[in-house]
All heavy atoms as atom14 arrays in JSON, in Angstrom:
{
  "sequence": "MDLMYIGEDGKPVFMPKVDGPAKVTSNMYRTDTPQRLEARPPEPYQTFSETFEY",
  "atom14_mask": [
    [1, 1, 1, 1, 1, 1, 1, 1, 0, 0, 0, 0, 0, 0],
    [1, 1, 1, 1, 1, 1, 1, 1, 0, 0, 0, 0, 0, 0],
    [1, 1, 1, 1, 1, 1, 1, 1, 0, 0, 0, 0, 0, 0],
    [1, 1, 1, 1, 1, 1, 1, 1, 0, 0, 0, 0, 0, 0],
    [1, 1, 1, 1, 1, 1, 1, 1, 1, 1, 1, 1, 0, 0],
    [1, 1, 1, 1, 1, 1, 1, 1, 0, 0, 0, 0, 0, 0],
    [1, 1, 1, 1, 0, 0, 0, 0, 0, 0, 0, 0, 0, 0],
    [1, 1, 1, 1, 1, 1, 1, 1, 1, 0, 0, 0, 0, 0],
    [1, 1, 1, 1, 1, 1, 1, 1, 0, 0, 0, 0, 0, 0],
    [1, 1, 1, 1, 0, 0, 0, 0, 0, 0, 0, 0, 0, 0],
    [1, 1, 1, 1, 1, 1, 1, 1, 1, 0, 0, 0, 0, 0],
    [1, 1, 1, 1, 1, 1, 1, 0, 0, 0, 0, 0, 0, 0],
    [1, 1, 1, 1, 1, 1, 1, 0, 0, 0, 0, 0, 0, 0],
    [1, 1, 1, 1, 1, 1, 1, 1, 1, 1, 1, 0, 0, 0],
    [1, 1, 1, 1, 1, 1, 1, 1, 0, 0, 0, 0, 0, 0],
    [1, 1, 1, 1, 1, 1, 1, 0, 0, 0, 0, 0, 0, 0],
    [1, 1, 1, 1, 1, 1, 1, 1, 1, 0, 0, 0, 0, 0],
    [1, 1, 1, 1, 1, 1, 1, 0, 0, 0, 0, 0, 0, 0],
    [1, 1, 1, 1, 1, 1, 1, 1, 0, 0, 0, 0, 0, 0],
    [1, 1, 1, 1, 0, 0, 0, 0, 0, 0, 0, 0, 0, 0],
    [1, 1, 1, 1, 1, 1, 1, 0, 0, 0, 0, 0, 0, 0],
    [1, 1, 1, 1, 1, 0, 0, 0, 0, 0, 0, 0, 0, 0],
    [1, 1, 1, 1, 1, 1, 1, 1, 1, 0, 0, 0, 0, 0],
    [1, 1, 1, 1, 1, 1, 1, 0, 0, 0, 0, 0, 0, 0],
    [1, 1, 1, 1, 1, 1, 1, 0, 0, 0, 0, 0, 0, 0],
    [1, 1, 1, 1, 1, 1, 0, 0, 0, 0, 0, 0, 0, 0],
    [1, 1, 1, 1, 1, 1, 1, 1, 0, 0, 0, 0, 0, 0],
    [1, 1, 1, 1, 1, 1, 1, 1, 0, 0, 0, 0, 0, 0],
    [1, 1, 1, 1, 1, 1, 1, 1, 1, 1, 1, 1, 0, 0],
    [1, 1, 1, 1, 1, 1, 1, 1, 1, 1, 1, 0, 0, 0],
    [1, 1, 1, 1, 1, 1, 1, 0, 0, 0, 0, 0, 0, 0],
    [1, 1, 1, 1, 1, 1, 1, 1, 0, 0, 0, 0, 0, 0],
    [1, 1, 1, 1, 1, 1, 1, 0, 0, 0, 0, 0, 0, 0],
    [1, 1, 1, 1, 1, 1, 1, 0, 0, 0, 0, 0, 0, 0],
    [1, 1, 1, 1, 1, 1, 1, 1, 1, 0, 0, 0, 0, 0],
    [1, 1, 1, 1, 1, 1, 1, 1, 1, 1, 1, 0, 0, 0],
    [1, 1, 1, 1, 1, 1, 1, 1, 0, 0, 0, 0, 0, 0],
    [1, 1, 1, 1, 1, 1, 1, 1, 1, 0, 0, 0, 0, 0],
    [1, 1, 1, 1, 1, 0, 0, 0, 0, 0, 0, 0, 0, 0],
    [1, 1, 1, 1, 1, 1, 1, 1, 1, 1, 1, 0, 0, 0],
    [1, 1, 1, 1, 1, 1, 1, 0, 0, 0, 0, 0, 0, 0],
    [1, 1, 1, 1, 1, 1, 1, 0, 0, 0, 0, 0, 0, 0],
    [1, 1, 1, 1, 1, 1, 1, 1, 1, 0, 0, 0, 0, 0],
    [1, 1, 1, 1, 1, 1, 1, 0, 0, 0, 0, 0, 0, 0],
    [1, 1, 1, 1, 1, 1, 1, 1, 1, 1, 1, 1, 0, 0],
    [1, 1, 1, 1, 1, 1, 1, 1, 1, 0, 0, 0, 0, 0],
    [1, 1, 1, 1, 1, 1, 1, 0, 0, 0, 0, 0, 0, 0],
    [1, 1, 1, 1, 1, 1, 1, 1, 1, 1, 1, 0, 0, 0],
    [1, 1, 1, 1, 1, 1, 0, 0, 0, 0, 0, 0, 0, 0],
    [1, 1, 1, 1, 1, 1, 1, 1, 1, 0, 0, 0, 0, 0],
    [1, 1, 1, 1, 1, 1, 1, 0, 0, 0, 0, 0, 0, 0],
    [1, 1, 1, 1, 1, 1, 1, 1, 1, 1, 1, 0, 0, 0],
    [1, 1, 1, 1, 1, 1, 1, 1, 1, 0, 0, 0, 0, 0],
    [1, 1, 1, 1, 1, 1, 1, 1, 1, 1, 1, 1, 0, 0]
  ],
  "atom14_positions": [
    [[0.84, -1.18, 0.0], [0.0, 0.0, 0.0], [0.88, 1.24, 0.0], [1.87, 1.3, 0.72], [-0.91, 0.02, 1.22], [-1.99, -1.04, 1.17], [-3.33, -0.77, 2.31], [-2.58, -1.09, 3.86], [0.0, 0.0, 0.0], [0.0, 0.0, 0.0], [0.0, 0.0, 0.0], [0.0, 0.0, 0.0], [0.0, 0.0, 0.0], [0.0, 0.0, 0.0]],
    [[0.51, 2.2, -0.81], [1.25, 3.44, -0.9], [0.43, 4.56, -0.27], [-0.73, 4.76, -0.6], [1.54, 3.8, -2.36], [2.53, 2.85, -2.99], [3.41, 2.37, -2.27], [2.42, 2.6, -4.19], [0.0, 0.0, 0.0], [0.0, 0.0, 0.0], [0.0, 0.0, 0.0], [0.0, 0.0, 0.0], [0.0, 0.0, 0.0], [0.0, 0.0, 0.0]],
    [[1.06, 5.3, 0.62], [0.4, 6.42, 1.27], [0.28, 7.58, 0.28], [1.27, 7.97, -0.35], [1.19, 6.86, 2.5], [0.63, 8.03, 3.28], [-0.72, 7.68, 3.89], [1.6, 8.47, 4.36], [0.0, 0.0, 0.0], [0.0, 0.0, 0.0], [0.0, 0.0, 0.0], [0.0, 0.0, 0.0], [0.0, 0.0, 0.0], [0.0, 0.0, 0.0]],
    [[-0.93, 8.1, 0.07], [-1.13, 9.21, -0.84], [-1.0, 10.53, -0.08], [-0.26, 11.41, -0.49], [-2.5, 9.1, -1.51], [-2.68, 10.05, -2.66], [-4.02, 9.64, -3.8], [-5.43, 9.4, -2.79], [0.0, 0.0, 0.0], [0.0, 0.0, 0.0], [0.0, 0.0, 0.0], [0.0, 0.0, 0.0], [0.0, 0.0, 0.0], [0.0, 0.0, 0.0]],
    [[-1.71, 10.67, 1.01], [-1.61, 11.86, 1.86], [-2.32, 11.58, 3.18], [-2.98, 10.57, 3.36], [-2.2, 13.1, 1.18], [-3.67, 13.0, 0.85], [-4.64, 13.41, 1.75], [-4.09, 12.54, -0.4], [-5.99, 13.32, 1.45], [-5.43, 12.45, -0.72], [-6.38, 12.84, 0.21], [-7.71, 12.75, -0.09], [0.0, 0.0, 0.0], [0.0, 0.0, 0.0]],
    [[-2.18, 12.51, 4.11], [-2.87, 12.44, 5.39], [-4.08, 13.37, 5.3], [-3.94, 14.55, 4.99], [-1.96, 12.86, 6.56], [-0.7, 12.0, 6.61], [-2.71, 12.8, 7.87], [-0.93, 10.55, 6.92], [0.0, 0.0, 0.0], [0.0, 0.0, 0.0], [0.0, 0.0, 0.0], [0.0, 0.0, 0.0], [0.0, 0.0, 0.0], [0.0, 0.0, 0.0]],
    [[-5.26, 12.85, 5.54], [-6.48, 13.64, 5.44], [-6.58, 14.68, 6.53], [-5.8, 14.72, 7.49], [0.0, 0.0, 0.0], [0.0, 0.0, 0.0], [0.0, 0.0, 0.0], [0.0, 0.0, 0.0], [0.0, 0.0, 0.0], [0.0, 0.0, 0.0], [0.0, 0.0, 0.0], [0.0, 0.0, 0.0], [0.0, 0.0, 0.0], [0.0, 0.0, 0.0]],
    [[-7.56, 15.57, 6.4], [-7.76, 16.63, 7.38], [-8.13, 16.07, 8.75], [-7.88, 16.71, 9.78], [-8.84, 17.6, 6.9], [-8.42, 18.42, 5.71], [-9.48, 19.4, 5.27], [-10.41, 19.66, 6.05], [-9.38, 19.89, 4.15], [0.0, 0.0, 0.0], [0.0, 0.0, 0.0], [0.0, 0.0, 0.0], [0.0, 0.0, 0.0], [0.0, 0.0, 0.0]],
    [[-8.71, 14.88, 8.77], [-9.07, 14.26, 10.05], [-7.91, 13.51, 10.67], [-8.04, 12.91, 11.74], [-10.26, 13.32, 9.86], [-10.0, 12.24, 8.83], [-8.92, 12.25, 8.19], [-10.87, 11.37, 8.65], [0.0, 0.0, 0.0], [0.0, 0.0, 0.0], [0.0, 0.0, 0.0], [0.0, 0.0, 0.0], [0.0, 0.0, 0.0], [0.0, 0.0, 0.0]],
    [[-6.74, 13.52, 10.02], [-5.55, 12.87, 10.56], [-5.4, 11.42, 10.15], [-4.43, 10.78, 10.52], [0.0, 0.0, 0.0], [0.0, 0.0, 0.0], [0.0, 0.0, 0.0], [0.0, 0.0, 0.0], [0.0, 0.0, 0.0], [0.0, 0.0, 0.0], [0.0, 0.0, 0.0], [0.0, 0.0, 0.0], [0.0, 0.0, 0.0], [0.0, 0.0, 0.0]],
    [[-6.35, 10.9, 9.39], [-6.28, 9.51, 8.95], [-5.52, 9.41, 7.63], [-5.66, 10.28, 6.77], [-7.68, 8.93, 8.79], [-8.43, 8.84, 10.11], [-9.78, 8.21, 9.93], [-10.51, 8.13, 11.25], [-11.85, 7.56, 11.09], [0.0, 0.0, 0.0], [0.0, 0.0, 0.0], [0.0, 0.0, 0.0], [0.0, 0.0, 0.0], [0.0, 0.0, 0.0]],
    [[-4.73, 8.36, 7.44], [-4.0, 8.22, 6.18], [-4.94, 7.85, 5.03], [-5.9, 7.1, 5.2], [-3.0, 7.1, 6.47], [-3.62, 6.31, 7.57], [-4.43, 7.29, 8.38], [0.0, 0.0, 0.0], [0.0, 0.0, 0.0], [0.0, 0.0, 0.0], [0.0, 0.0, 0.0], [0.0, 0.0, 0.0], [0.0, 0.0, 0.0], [0.0, 0.0, 0.0]],
    [[-4.64, 8.39, 3.85], [-5.39, 8.05, 2.63], [-4.39, 7.37, 1.69], [-3.33, 7.93, 1.39], [-5.98, 9.32, 1.97], [-6.69, 8.97, 0.68], [-6.91, 10.03, 2.94], [0.0, 0.0, 0.0], [0.0, 0.0, 0.0], [0.0, 0.0, 0.0], [0.0, 0.0, 0.0], [0.0, 0.0, 0.0], [0.0, 0.0, 0.0], [0.0, 0.0, 0.0]],
    [[-4.73, 6.17, 1.27], [-3.82, 5.39, 0.44], [-4.2, 5.48, -1.03], [-5.33, 5.81, -1.37], [-3.82, 3.92, 0.89], [-3.27, 3.74, 2.27], [-4.12, 3.66, 3.37], [-1.91, 3.69, 2.48], [-3.61, 3.5, 4.65], [-1.39, 3.53, 3.74], [-2.24, 3.44, 4.84], [0.0, 0.0, 0.0], [0.0, 0.0, 0.0], [0.0, 0.0, 0.0]],
    [[-3.23, 5.18, -1.89], [-3.46, 5.18, -3.34], [-4.48, 4.09, -3.67], [-4.52, 3.05, -3.01], [-2.15, 4.89, -4.09], [-1.08, 5.94, -3.9], [-1.47, 7.47, -4.72], [-1.24, 7.03, -6.39], [0.0, 0.0, 0.0], [0.0, 0.0, 0.0], [0.0, 0.0, 0.0], [0.0, 0.0, 0.0], [0.0, 0.0, 0.0], [0.0, 0.0, 0.0]],
    [[-5.32, 4.29, -4.7], [-6.28, 3.25, -5.06], [-5.58, 2.04, -5.69], [-4.45, 2.13, -6.18], [-7.18, 3.95, -6.08], [-6.39, 5.08, -6.59], [-5.45, 5.49, -5.5], [0.0, 0.0, 0.0], [0.0, 0.0, 0.0], [0.0, 0.0, 0.0], [0.0, 0.0, 0.0], [0.0, 0.0, 0.0], [0.0, 0.0, 0.0], [0.0, 0.0, 0.0]],
    [[-6.26, 0.91, -5.67], [-5.72, -0.31, -6.28], [-5.64, -0.14, -7.79], [-6.47, 0.53, -8.4], [-6.62, -1.51, -5.96], [-6.78, -1.77, -4.49], [-5.55, -2.43, -3.96], [-5.79, -2.8, -2.49], [-4.59, -3.09, -1.79], [0.0, 0.0, 0.0], [0.0, 0.0, 0.0], [0.0, 0.0, 0.0], [0.0, 0.0, 0.0], [0.0, 0.0, 0.0]],
    [[-4.64, -0.75, -8.41], [-4.47, -0.66, -9.86], [-5.37, -1.67, -10.56], [-5.66, -2.74, -10.02], [-3.0, -0.88, -10.27], [-2.12, 0.23, -9.74], [-2.49, -2.21, -9.81], [0.0, 0.0, 0.0], [0.0, 0.0, 0.0], [0.0, 0.0, 0.0], [0.0, 0.0, 0.0], [0.0, 0.0, 0.0], [0.0, 0.0, 0.0], [0.0, 0.0, 0.0]],
    [[-5.82, -1.33, -11.77], [-6.66, -2.23, -12.55], [-5.84, -3.29, -13.28], [-6.32, -4.38, -13.56], [-7.46, -1.43, -13.58], [-8.42, -0.47, -12.92], [-8.8, -0.69, -11.77], [-8.8, 0.52, -13.58], [0.0, 0.0, 0.0], [0.0, 0.0, 0.0], [0.0, 0.0, 0.0], [0.0, 0.0, 0.0], [0.0, 0.0, 0.0], [0.0, 0.0, 0.0]],
    [[-4.61, -2.94, -13.64], [-3.76, -3.86, -14.37], [-2.42, -3.2, -14.64], [-2.14, -2.11, -14.14], [0.0, 0.0, 0.0], [0.0, 0.0, 0.0], [0.0, 0.0, 0.0], [0.0, 0.0, 0.0], [0.0, 0.0, 0.0], [0.0, 0.0, 0.0], [0.0, 0.0, 0.0], [0.0, 0.0, 0.0], [0.0, 0.0, 0.0], [0.0, 0.0, 0.0]],
    [[-1.55, -3.84, -15.41], [-0.25, -3.26, -15.7], [-0.38, -2.01, -16.57], [-1.35, -1.84, -17.3], [0.5, -4.37, -16.44], [-0.56, -5.26, -16.97], [-1.72, -5.15, -16.04], [0.0, 0.0, 0.0], [0.0, 0.0, 0.0], [0.0, 0.0, 0.0], [0.0, 0.0, 0.0], [0.0, 0.0, 0.0], [0.0, 0.0, 0.0], [0.0, 0.0, 0.0]],
    [[0.6, -1.14, -16.47], [0.6, 0.09, -17.26], [0.77, -0.23, -18.74], [1.5, -1.16, -19.12], [1.73, 1.0, -16.8], [0.0, 0.0, 0.0], [0.0, 0.0, 0.0], [0.0, 0.0, 0.0], [0.0, 0.0, 0.0], [0.0, 0.0, 0.0], [0.0, 0.0, 0.0], [0.0, 0.0, 0.0], [0.0, 0.0, 0.0], [0.0, 0.0, 0.0]],
    [[0.08, 0.53, -19.58], [0.18, 0.34, -21.03], [0.86, 1.57, -21.62], [0.3, 2.65, -21.65], [-1.21, 0.17, -21.64], [-1.92, -1.05, -21.13], [-3.31, -1.15, -21.66], [-4.01, -2.34, -21.03], [-5.42, -2.36, -21.3], [0.0, 0.0, 0.0], [0.0, 0.0, 0.0], [0.0, 0.0, 0.0], [0.0, 0.0, 0.0], [0.0, 0.0, 0.0]],
    [[2.09, 1.4, -22.08], [2.86, 2.49, -22.65], [2.85, 2.32, -24.16], [3.32, 1.31, -24.68], [4.31, 2.49, -22.11], [5.12, 3.59, -22.75], [4.3, 2.63, -20.61], [0.0, 0.0, 0.0], [0.0, 0.0, 0.0], [0.0, 0.0, 0.0], [0.0, 0.0, 0.0], [0.0, 0.0, 0.0], [0.0, 0.0, 0.0], [0.0, 0.0, 0.0]],
    [[2.29, 3.3, -24.88], [2.24, 3.18, -26.34], [3.52, 3.65, -27.0], [3.89, 3.18, -28.06], [1.05, 3.98, -26.89], [1.17, 5.35, -26.46], [-0.27, 3.41, -26.38], [0.0, 0.0, 0.0], [0.0, 0.0, 0.0], [0.0, 0.0, 0.0], [0.0, 0.0, 0.0], [0.0, 0.0, 0.0], [0.0, 0.0, 0.0], [0.0, 0.0, 0.0]],
    [[4.21, 4.61, -26.39], [5.5, 5.04, -26.94], [6.36, 5.57, -25.8], [5.87, 6.2, -24.88], [5.33, 6.11, -28.0], [4.97, 7.34, -27.4], [0.0, 0.0, 0.0], [0.0, 0.0, 0.0], [0.0, 0.0, 0.0], [0.0, 0.0, 0.0], [0.0, 0.0, 0.0], [0.0, 0.0, 0.0], [0.0, 0.0, 0.0], [0.0, 0.0, 0.0]],
    [[7.63, 5.26, -25.87], [8.58, 5.74, -24.88], [9.88, 6.01, -25.62], [10.63, 5.09, -25.94], [8.78, 4.71, -23.77], [9.66, 5.23, -22.67], [10.23, 6.31, -22.78], [9.78, 4.47, -21.6], [0.0, 0.0, 0.0], [0.0, 0.0, 0.0], [0.0, 0.0, 0.0], [0.0, 0.0, 0.0], [0.0, 0.0, 0.0], [0.0, 0.0, 0.0]],
    [[10.15, 7.27, -25.9], [11.32, 7.61, -26.71], [12.64, 7.45, -25.97], [13.69, 7.56, -26.56], [11.19, 9.01, -27.27], [11.02, 10.08, -26.24], [10.58, 11.65, -26.96], [12.14, 12.46, -26.98], [0.0, 0.0, 0.0], [0.0, 0.0, 0.0], [0.0, 0.0, 0.0], [0.0, 0.0, 0.0], [0.0, 0.0, 0.0], [0.0, 0.0, 0.0]],
    [[12.62, 7.19, -24.68], [13.84, 7.06, -23.91], [14.17, 5.61, -23.59], [14.99, 5.34, -22.73], [13.74, 7.87, -22.62], [13.54, 9.33, -22.89], [12.32, 9.94, -22.66], [14.57, 10.1, -23.41], [12.13, 11.28, -22.91], [14.39, 11.44, -23.67], [13.17, 12.03, -23.41], [12.99, 13.34, -23.67], [0.0, 0.0, 0.0], [0.0, 0.0, 0.0]],
    [[13.55, 4.66, -24.29], [13.84, 3.25, -24.03], [15.27, 2.94, -24.45], [15.79, 3.48, -25.41], [12.89, 2.36, -24.82], [11.47, 2.44, -24.29], [10.62, 1.54, -25.08], [11.03, 0.16, -24.82], [10.22, -0.86, -24.81], [8.95, -0.68, -25.09], [10.64, -2.06, -24.56], [0.0, 0.0, 0.0], [0.0, 0.0, 0.0], [0.0, 0.0, 0.0]],
    [[15.9, 2.03, -23.74], [17.28, 1.66, -24.06], [17.36, 0.31, -24.76], [18.42, -0.05, -25.24], [18.12, 1.6, -22.78], [17.53, 0.67, -21.87], [18.2, 2.97, -22.13], [0.0, 0.0, 0.0], [0.0, 0.0, 0.0], [0.0, 0.0, 0.0], [0.0, 0.0, 0.0], [0.0, 0.0, 0.0], [0.0, 0.0, 0.0], [0.0, 0.0, 0.0]],
    [[16.25, -0.42, -24.84], [16.3, -1.74, -25.46], [15.87, -1.71, -26.93], [15.89, -2.74, -27.59], [15.44, -2.73, -24.69], [13.98, -2.3, -24.62], [13.69, -1.12, -24.89], [13.13, -3.15, -24.28], [0.0, 0.0, 0.0], [0.0, 0.0, 0.0], [0.0, 0.0, 0.0], [0.0, 0.0, 0.0], [0.0, 0.0, 0.0], [0.0, 0.0, 0.0]],
    [[15.49, -0.56, -27.47], [15.13, -0.43, -28.87], [15.81, 0.8, -29.46], [16.09, 1.77, -28.74], [13.61, -0.27, -29.06], [13.17, 0.87, -28.33], [12.86, -1.49, -28.56], [0.0, 0.0, 0.0], [0.0, 0.0, 0.0], [0.0, 0.0, 0.0], [0.0, 0.0, 0.0], [0.0, 0.0, 0.0], [0.0, 0.0, 0.0], [0.0, 0.0, 0.0]],
    [[16.13, 0.79, -30.74], [16.77, 1.96, -31.34], [15.78, 3.12, -31.45], [14.58, 2.93, -31.59], [17.2, 1.48, -32.72], [16.3, 0.34, -33.02], [15.97, -0.3, -31.7], [0.0, 0.0, 0.0], [0.0, 0.0, 0.0], [0.0, 0.0, 0.0], [0.0, 0.0, 0.0], [0.0, 0.0, 0.0], [0.0, 0.0, 0.0], [0.0, 0.0, 0.0]],
    [[16.31, 4.34, -31.42], [15.47, 5.51, -31.57], [15.32, 5.83, -33.04], [16.21, 5.61, -33.85], [16.09, 6.71, -30.85], [16.1, 6.55, -29.36], [16.62, 7.79, -28.68], [16.92, 8.78, -29.33], [16.74, 7.74, -27.37], [0.0, 0.0, 0.0], [0.0, 0.0, 0.0], [0.0, 0.0, 0.0], [0.0, 0.0, 0.0], [0.0, 0.0, 0.0]],
    [[14.13, 6.35, -33.41], [13.87, 6.74, -34.79], [13.76, 8.25, -34.86], [13.12, 8.87, -34.01], [12.56, 6.14, -35.28], [12.54, 4.65, -35.34], [11.19, 4.2, -35.79], [10.19, 4.92, -35.01], [9.03, 4.45, -34.64], [8.69, 3.25, -34.97], [8.19, 5.15, -33.93], [0.0, 0.0, 0.0], [0.0, 0.0, 0.0], [0.0, 0.0, 0.0]],
    [[14.37, 8.83, -35.87], [14.21, 10.26, -36.1], [12.95, 10.47, -36.91], [12.76, 9.87, -37.96], [15.42, 10.83, -36.85], [16.72, 10.88, -36.08], [17.84, 11.38, -36.99], [16.59, 11.79, -34.88], [0.0, 0.0, 0.0], [0.0, 0.0, 0.0], [0.0, 0.0, 0.0], [0.0, 0.0, 0.0], [0.0, 0.0, 0.0], [0.0, 0.0, 0.0]],
    [[12.06, 11.31, -36.43], [10.81, 11.56, -37.13], [11.0, 12.53, -38.3], [10.38, 12.39, -39.33], [9.77, 12.12, -36.16], [9.43, 11.16, -35.04], [8.77, 9.9, -35.56], [8.01, 9.97, -36.55], [8.99, 8.84, -34.97], [0.0, 0.0, 0.0], [0.0, 0.0, 0.0], [0.0, 0.0, 0.0], [0.0, 0.0, 0.0], [0.0, 0.0, 0.0]],
    [[11.84, 13.5, -38.12], [12.08, 14.49, -39.17], [13.53, 14.42, -39.62], [14.41, 14.0, -38.87], [11.77, 15.89, -38.65], [0.0, 0.0, 0.0], [0.0, 0.0, 0.0], [0.0, 0.0, 0.0], [0.0, 0.0, 0.0], [0.0, 0.0, 0.0], [0.0, 0.0, 0.0], [0.0, 0.0, 0.0], [0.0, 0.0, 0.0], [0.0, 0.0, 0.0]],
    [[13.77, 14.83, -40.86], [15.13, 14.85, -41.38], [15.89, 16.02, -40.75], [15.38, 17.14, -40.74], [15.08, 15.01, -42.89], [16.37, 14.73, -43.57], [16.16, 14.69, -45.07], [17.19, 15.5, -45.65], [17.05, 16.28, -46.69], [15.89, 16.37, -47.28], [18.05, 16.97, -47.16], [0.0, 0.0, 0.0], [0.0, 0.0, 0.0], [0.0, 0.0, 0.0]],
    [[17.08, 15.8, -40.22], [17.82, 16.9, -39.61], [18.23, 17.92, -40.67], [18.4, 17.58, -41.85], [19.04, 16.23, -38.99], [19.11, 14.88, -39.56], [17.78, 14.53, -40.11], [0.0, 0.0, 0.0], [0.0, 0.0, 0.0], [0.0, 0.0, 0.0], [0.0, 0.0, 0.0], [0.0, 0.0, 0.0], [0.0, 0.0, 0.0], [0.0, 0.0, 0.0]],
    [[18.38, 19.18, -40.3], [18.75, 20.21, -41.28], [20.16, 19.99, -41.81], [21.03, 19.47, -41.11], [18.64, 21.51, -40.49], [18.79, 21.1, -39.07], [18.22, 19.74, -38.96], [0.0, 0.0, 0.0], [0.0, 0.0, 0.0], [0.0, 0.0, 0.0], [0.0, 0.0, 0.0], [0.0, 0.0, 0.0], [0.0, 0.0, 0.0], [0.0, 0.0, 0.0]],
    [[20.37, 20.4, -43.05], [21.7, 20.31, -43.65], [22.46, 21.6, -43.38], [21.88, 22.68, -43.46], [21.57, 20.09, -45.17], [20.88, 18.78, -45.5], [20.71, 18.59, -47.0], [21.37, 19.33, -47.77], [19.94, 17.72, -47.39], [0.0, 0.0, 0.0], [0.0, 0.0, 0.0], [0.0, 0.0, 0.0], [0.0, 0.0, 0.0], [0.0, 0.0, 0.0]],
    [[23.74, 21.51, -43.06], [24.5, 22.73, -42.76], [24.72, 23.56, -44.02], [24.81, 23.04, -45.14], [25.81, 22.2, -42.2], [25.92, 20.82, -42.73], [24.53, 20.31, -42.89], [0.0, 0.0, 0.0], [0.0, 0.0, 0.0], [0.0, 0.0, 0.0], [0.0, 0.0, 0.0], [0.0, 0.0, 0.0], [0.0, 0.0, 0.0], [0.0, 0.0, 0.0]],
    [[24.79, 24.87, -43.84], [25.06, 25.79, -44.96], [26.56, 25.91, -45.16], [27.34, 25.86, -44.22], [24.5, 27.18, -44.66], [23.01, 27.2, -44.47], [22.45, 27.55, -43.25], [22.16, 26.89, -45.51], [21.09, 27.58, -43.07], [20.79, 26.91, -45.35], [20.26, 27.26, -44.12], [18.91, 27.29, -43.95], [0.0, 0.0, 0.0], [0.0, 0.0, 0.0]],
    [[26.95, 26.09, -46.42], [28.36, 26.33, -46.72], [28.71, 27.79, -46.43], [29.77, 28.09, -45.91], [28.66, 25.99, -48.18], [28.48, 24.53, -48.51], [29.44, 23.64, -47.75], [30.58, 24.01, -47.48], [28.98, 22.45, -47.39], [0.0, 0.0, 0.0], [0.0, 0.0, 0.0], [0.0, 0.0, 0.0], [0.0, 0.0, 0.0], [0.0, 0.0, 0.0]],
    [[27.8, 28.7, -46.8], [28.01, 30.13, -46.54], [26.71, 30.72, -46.01], [25.64, 30.14, -46.15], [28.4, 30.88, -47.83], [27.33, 30.8, -48.75], [29.66, 30.3, -48.45], [0.0, 0.0, 0.0], [0.0, 0.0, 0.0], [0.0, 0.0, 0.0], [0.0, 0.0, 0.0], [0.0, 0.0, 0.0], [0.0, 0.0, 0.0], [0.0, 0.0, 0.0]],
    [[26.79, 31.92, -45.44], [25.62, 32.57, -44.89], [24.66, 33.02, -46.0], [23.46, 33.14, -45.78], [26.04, 33.78, -44.05], [24.91, 34.41, -43.31], [24.35, 33.78, -42.23], [24.38, 35.63, -43.72], [23.29, 34.35, -41.54], [23.33, 36.2, -43.05], [22.79, 35.55, -41.95], [0.0, 0.0, 0.0], [0.0, 0.0, 0.0], [0.0, 0.0, 0.0]],
    [[25.15, 33.23, -47.22], [24.29, 33.68, -48.32], [23.28, 32.6, -48.75], [22.33, 32.91, -49.46], [25.14, 34.1, -49.51], [25.87, 32.98, -49.99], [0.0, 0.0, 0.0], [0.0, 0.0, 0.0], [0.0, 0.0, 0.0], [0.0, 0.0, 0.0], [0.0, 0.0, 0.0], [0.0, 0.0, 0.0], [0.0, 0.0, 0.0], [0.0, 0.0, 0.0]],
    [[23.47, 31.37, -48.33], [22.53, 30.3, -48.68], [21.3, 30.28, -47.77], [20.39, 29.5, -47.99], [23.23, 28.95, -48.58], [24.35, 28.77, -49.58], [25.05, 27.44, -49.4], [24.49, 26.54, -48.75], [26.18, 27.31, -49.9], [0.0, 0.0, 0.0], [0.0, 0.0, 0.0], [0.0, 0.0, 0.0], [0.0, 0.0, 0.0], [0.0, 0.0, 0.0]],
    [[21.26, 31.15, -46.77], [20.11, 31.2, -45.88], [19.03, 32.1, -46.45], [19.21, 32.69, -47.51], [20.53, 31.72, -44.49], [21.0, 33.05, -44.64], [21.62, 30.85, -43.89], [0.0, 0.0, 0.0], [0.0, 0.0, 0.0], [0.0, 0.0, 0.0], [0.0, 0.0, 0.0], [0.0, 0.0, 0.0], [0.0, 0.0, 0.0], [0.0, 0.0, 0.0]],
    [[17.91, 32.22, -45.76], [16.84, 33.08, -46.22], [16.54, 34.12, -45.15], [16.95, 33.97, -44.0], [15.58, 32.26, -46.51], [15.1, 31.45, -45.36], [14.19, 31.96, -44.46], [15.58, 30.16, -45.15], [13.76, 31.23, -43.39], [15.16, 29.42, -44.07], [14.24, 29.95, -43.19], [0.0, 0.0, 0.0], [0.0, 0.0, 0.0], [0.0, 0.0, 0.0]],
    [[15.86, 35.19, -45.55], [15.52, 36.26, -44.62], [14.23, 35.93, -43.88], [13.35, 35.27, -44.42], [15.34, 37.58, -45.37], [16.63, 38.1, -45.96], [16.43, 39.44, -46.63], [15.44, 40.1, -46.36], [17.28, 39.8, -47.44], [0.0, 0.0, 0.0], [0.0, 0.0, 0.0], [0.0, 0.0, 0.0], [0.0, 0.0, 0.0], [0.0, 0.0, 0.0]],
    [[14.11, 36.4, -42.66], [12.9, 36.19, -41.88], [11.94, 37.33, -42.09], [12.22, 38.41, -42.29], [13.21, 36.07, -40.39], [13.94, 34.79, -40.08], [15.3, 34.76, -39.92], [13.23, 33.6, -39.93], [15.95, 33.57, -39.63], [13.88, 32.42, -39.64], [15.24, 32.43, -39.48], [15.88, 31.25, -39.2], [0.0, 0.0, 0.0], [0.0, 0.0, 0.0]]
  ]
}
């Protein structure tokens, strides 16, 4: 049992029971699978004149 907080009446309130294991649809920080780049990284410019104005 995990203590959630102490109520105003001084009695402990515990975390509710879990329904089942957690379902993670994506976790980009996993170490057991390779990471995928979603977008193509920018290409470096040779000179500043190849950029555009804002």
